[in-house]
ZAMAR-759600 format. One record per residue (C-alpha): residue in three letters; x, y, z. Coordinates in steps of 0.2 Angstrom, whole numbers, padded with zeros to 4 digits, always signed. Each point is the difference from the previous one (the first is absolute). Example, Ala and Ser with C-alpha at 12.3 -4.5 7.8 and 13.67 -1.06 7.14 Angstrom:
% residues 2
ALA+0062-0022+0039/SER+0006+0017-0003/
//
This chain:
% residues 184
GLU-0575+0325+0562/ALA+0009-0008+0015/ILE-0008+0012+0012/GLN-0017-0004-0008/GLU+0003-0018+0001/HIS+0004+0001+0019/ALA-0015+0011+0003/ALA-0011-0013-0009/VAL+0007-0014+0010/CYS-0002+0010+0016/LEU-0019+0003-0005/ARG-0002-0018-0005/ASN+0007-0006+0017/LEU-0011+0012+0010/SER-0016-0005-0010/VAL+0002-0018+0006/ASN-0007+0005+0017/PRO-0019+0003-0001/ASP+0002+0013+0014/ASN+0010+0011-0012/GLU-0012-0001-0015/SER-0011+0014+0004/LYS+0014+0010+0008/MET+0011-0001-0016/VAL-0015+0006-0011/ALA-0005+0014+0012/GLU+0018+0006+0001/GLY+0001+0001-0019/GLY+0009-0016-0004/LEU-0011-0005-0014/PRO+0004+0013-0014/PRO+0019-0004+0000/LEU-0004-0019-0001/LEU-0011+0003-0015/ALA+0013+0011-0008/MET+0013-0014+0003/LEU-0012-0012-0009/ARG+0004+0010-0016/SER+0019-0001+0003/GLU+0011-0007-0014/ASP+0010-0010+0013/GLU-0010-0016+0002/MET+0007-0003+0017/ILE-0008+0017+0006/GLN-0016-0005-0009/LEU+0000-0017+0009/GLN+0003+0007+0017/ALA-0014+0013-0003/ALA-0011-0014-0006/VAL+0002-0010+0015/ALA-0003+0015+0011/VAL-0016+0005-0009/ARG-0006-0018+0000/ASN+0003-0001+0019/LEU-0010+0017+0002/SER-0014-0007-0011/PHE-0006-0013+0012/SER-0008+0014+0011/PRO-0018+0004-0007/GLU+0003+0019+0005/ASN+0016-0001-0011/GLU-0010-0007-0015/VAL-0008+0016-0001/ARG+0015+0011+0004/ILE+0011-0009-0014/ALA-0013+0005-0013/ALA-0003+0017+0007/GLU+0019+0003-0001/ASN-0001-0004-0018/GLY+0009-0017+0003/ILE-0010-0010-0013/PRO+0010+0006-0015/PRO+0017-0004+0006/LEU-0006-0017+0006/VAL-0007-0003-0017/ALA+0016+0006-0009/ALA+0010-0012+0011/LEU-0010-0015-0007/ARG+0010+0003-0016/SER+0017-0003+0009/SER+0010-0015-0006/ASP+0003-0005+0018/PRO-0012-0014+0007/LYS+0004+0006+0018/ILE-0007+0017-0004/HIS-0015-0008-0008/GLU-0003-0011+0015/HIS-0001+0015+0012/VAL-0009+0012-0011/LEU-0013-0014-0004/VAL-0003-0002+0019/ALA-0002+0018+0003/LEU-0012+0002-0015/ARG-0010-0016+0007/ASN-0001+0009+0017/ILE-0005+0017-0006/SER-0012-0008-0013/ALA-0011-0006+0014/ASN-0006+0018+0001/GLN-0015+0003-0012/ASP+0007+0017-0006/ASN+0017-0006-0003/LYS-0007-0015-0011/VAL-0005+0013-0013/ARG+0015+0011+0002/ILE+0012-0014-0003/VAL-0008-0005-0016/GLN-0001+0019-0006/GLU+0019+0001+0003/GLY+0003-0014-0012/ALA+0004-0015+0011/LEU-0010-0013-0011/ALA+0013-0002-0014/PRO+0015-0003+0012/LEU-0011-0011+0011/VAL-0006-0011-0015/PHE+0018-0001-0006/LEU+0006-0006+0018/LEU-0014-0014-0001/ARG+0012-0008-0013/SER+0015+0000+0012/THR+0009-0016+0003/ASN+0001+0005+0018/ASP-0014-0008+0009/LEU+0000+0013+0014/ILE-0001+0014-0013/THR-0015-0008-0009/GLN-0009-0003+0017/LEU+0002+0018+0005/ALA-0005+0007-0017/ALA-0015-0011+0000/GLY-0004+0006+0018/VAL+0001+0018-0005/LEU-0011-0003-0015/ARG-0012-0010+0011/ASN-0002+0015+0011/LEU-0002+0012-0015/ALA-0013-0012-0007/SER-0012+0003+0014/ASN-0004+0017-0008/LEU-0013-0002-0015/VAL+0009+0013-0011/ASN+0017-0008+0003/GLN-0007-0017-0005/VAL-0004+0005-0018/LYS+0017+0009-0001/ILE+0010-0016+0006/VAL-0009-0011-0013/GLN+0004+0013-0013/GLU+0018+0000+0005/ASP+0001-0019-0005/ALA+0002-0006+0018/LEU-0011-0015-0002/GLY+0012-0011-0010/PRO+0014+0002+0013/LEU-0012-0002+0014/LEU-0007-0016-0007/ALA+0018-0007-0003/LEU+0004+0004+0018/MET-0015-0011+0005/ARG+0011-0015-0006/SER+0014+0005+0012/THR+0007-0013+0012/LYS+0000+0013+0013/ILE-0016+0001+0010/SER+0003+0018+0005/VAL+0001+0005-0018/VAL-0015-0009-0005/GLU-0010+0007+0014/GLN+0004+0018-0005/ALA-0004-0003-0019/ILE-0016-0009+0004/GLY-0005+0014+0012/CYS+0003+0013-0014/VAL-0009-0010-0013/ARG-0015-0002+0012/ASN+0000+0019+0003/LEU+0000+0003-0019/SER-0013-0012-0003/VAL-0014+0009+0009/ASN+0000+0014-0013/ALA-0012-0004-0014/GLU+0011+0010-0012/ASN+0014-0013+0002/
//
């Protein structure tokens, strides 16, 4: 596991440089990172999550992460007990959920339950990011109904009373997206 951790840190460090993003993916760096997201060692998971987050900022990589079957390990990592892992995975999911095809796939892979759970976090950054992912997902009509069925409205409405403007903004944006569907 020490070797995996060193490899994950190395890939994380390389992923910080935007010039390396496409090179890392083109050279096959994404599958090992996605596998490391499933490691039992939380330090390895964390380093992999940071690297995938960094790679997810590229629109080209939004598609590649999904194509490399990266959504299931990202969704699985939402169930971690480590809020640092949550933070980086949520940013990656927020970034890749900007892609229309990924919006549907993220929901199909079971992300709604852990996202709604994270809306109840006591960590403002986690609630902001979880609401942001849901906000992106809620721009899809089918997802809108599923998000409401997953009982997200209660926690979203509670977040609208937050003292943190960034949390309120994401919660209101999500509720706004949900409100355009007559079924909700």
